[in-house]
N, C-alpha and C positions, 0 to 999 in steps of 0.2 A: 629418174627412178623408173624401174621396170615393174609392171604389174600384169598379172594374169587373172582374167575374170572368167569364171565358168558361168556362162550367160545363157539366158532364154530371152530373145528379142521380143517375145510376146508378153513378158512380165514387166509391169511398170516399175517394180522395185529394182529389177535388174537393169532396166534402162536408166533409172535415176542413178544408180551406182556407177554405171558406165559413164554418165555425164559428169559425175563427181570426179572420177578418175581423169577424164579429159580435162576438166577445169583445173585440176592439180598439175597438169603438164606431164602426166605419166606416159611412158612408152608402153602401150597396152597390147597384150596378146589376148585375143578373144577366142574362147573355146565354146562353141555351141554344144553343150554337153548332151543335149537330147539327140544330136546327130552323131556326136563323137564322144560316147561316154568314157569316163576314165577307166583304166585298168584297176583292179583291186589294190595293188601295191600303191598306185598313185593316190587313190582315195584314202587309203590308210595313212599315207604320208601327209596329205593335206590335213586330215583330222588331227593327227599327232602334232603337227606344226602349229595348229590353231588351238590346241588343247580342247578339242571337241570330241564328243562321243558320237557314234552313229545316230543315236536318237536325237541329238541336237540338230542334225541336218535332215531329219526325216520330215517329209511333207505329210504330217499325220492327218491333215484334213483332206488329202487327196482321196477320191472315191476308191481307188485301187488299194490304198493303205487300209481302209476299212474292210474292203472285200477280202484282203489277205489276213485280216485279224492280227495286226502287228502290235497291238497294245502290250502283249507280254513277250514279244520276240526278243531273243538275246542279240548281242552285238553282231555275232557271226551271221545269223539269219538276216538281220537288217542289212548288213553290207552286201550279202549275196543277192538279196532282192533288189537293192538299189542299183546294183550293177546290171541285173537282168532287166529292170524297169527303171531307167534313169529319171523318169517323171517323179519318182519318189524322193529324189534328192532336192532339198531346198536350195533355192537360188537367191542371189548369186553368191558364190564363194569367190573371194579375192585373195590372191597371194602376192606378197612382195617379199623383199629380203628381210623385212621386219616381222613377218608372220602371215597368218591366214585369219580372215574374218568372214563371217557370214554377214552379208549386207542387208540385215534386217534389224533395225532400219538402216538405210544406206549410209548414214553418217558414221556408223561403226567402223567403216573402212578407214576413216581418218586416223584411227589408232595405229595403222600400219603404213601410213604415208610418210 
């Protein structure tokens, strides 16, 4: 099974999710999304495949999110700002042929293994 993880190696949940994928024997493609943010079409595709809204993957507790006053932002604004500031994207996102899940908690990715 192939899996792609949008990963931040400094994040414990992201590291736990990566370990879960490794333990499951997945062939893993790792994307350090802070260094290589997704294009808008890619992020939209991932969200659609996972049945997720932009707000579902917003790191609302991030100081920048508060600074940008994103509480009332619409989906288009959220997506634009996530692409401009990838630190606003919650991690890790995992994609397999079975779907996309946000690894919070990491065990959620088992749904798509």
